[in-house]
C-alpha positions, 0 to 999 in steps of 0.5 A: 514477513507476510501480513494480511487478513486472509491466512490461507492466501498468505500460507499459499504465497509463503509456500511458493516462496519456500519452494523457490528457495526463499524464506517467509513467515506469515502473520494473520493481521488487520491493518486497522488494529494498531496492536496487531501491526505492532505485533507484526513489526516486533515478530519480524524484528525478533526473527530477522534482527532488523526491520529494513523495509515496511510496505503499506499496501492494504486498500479499499476502493468502493467508489461512489458519488459524494451525493450518495452519502455512503458514509459507511464506505467512506469511513471504511476507506479512511480506516484502511487507506489512511489509518491502516498506513498510520498504524503501519508507520507507528509500528515500524518507524520507532524500530527504524529510527533506533536501528538508524535506517529503514524504508517505507514503501507506501502504495498510493494510486494515480488517484493520489495525483488526480481526482475524478468523478465518483472517486472523491473520497478514495482520491482523498485517502490516496492524496493523504498517503502521499502527504504522510510519506513526504512528511516522514521523508522530510522529518527523517533527516535521511535516516528513513527512506520513503517511496510512494508507489502510484499504480494506475489500472492494475488487475486486482480485487479493488473493483470488487468493492464497488457497489454502484453499478453505473460507477463500476460500468464507467471504469470498465475501460480501465479494467480492459487495459489493466496490467498485472500486479508484478509490474508494481512488485518490480517497481518496489524492488527497484526502489529498495535496491538503490543504495542507502544514500538514494531515496526513490521518492515517487514512482507512477506505474500505469498501463501504457494505454492509460491516459489518466 
């Protein structure tokens, strides 16, 4: 079940999956809308009979120093990076509890482990993602597994959100060593492939050359 805002990209990805012999459904949706997340969870469950894994992956990273007071960007990060995860959890968690099993994969960041200048608010949102996952794990009694994936520098669109040029210039070194997104996909595949009594709680995936 593929869910995101840009349906054209979802359709293209679904086509590749089908060409490779797989099955894929597409649901255009926005993680900031709790009702849309519930609709995605319901559609997946109705189609496949179960909801085994839910991956919370949406995120924004408009980095800027706190002193700049870019509250609109802060609020947008909170809406997507924290509330978006909560909306996904609220949609999928009851289904997992009812069926007696399930697995959340929450994509945080190395910024959820360390704080660096220009990224205080972004780091705060990613620390929150880790806290949410750990809370679900502790409360579930083994019914719902939780894996936190913390990528380092990965070649994605995240840096496109940065509007402060000096900050963008400052992270250029990370962009030069960035790894491909399929490294994160392999980490997720490893975690969900473990047997039901094994919960891989935390995976940090960095470029070999990244020192933070």
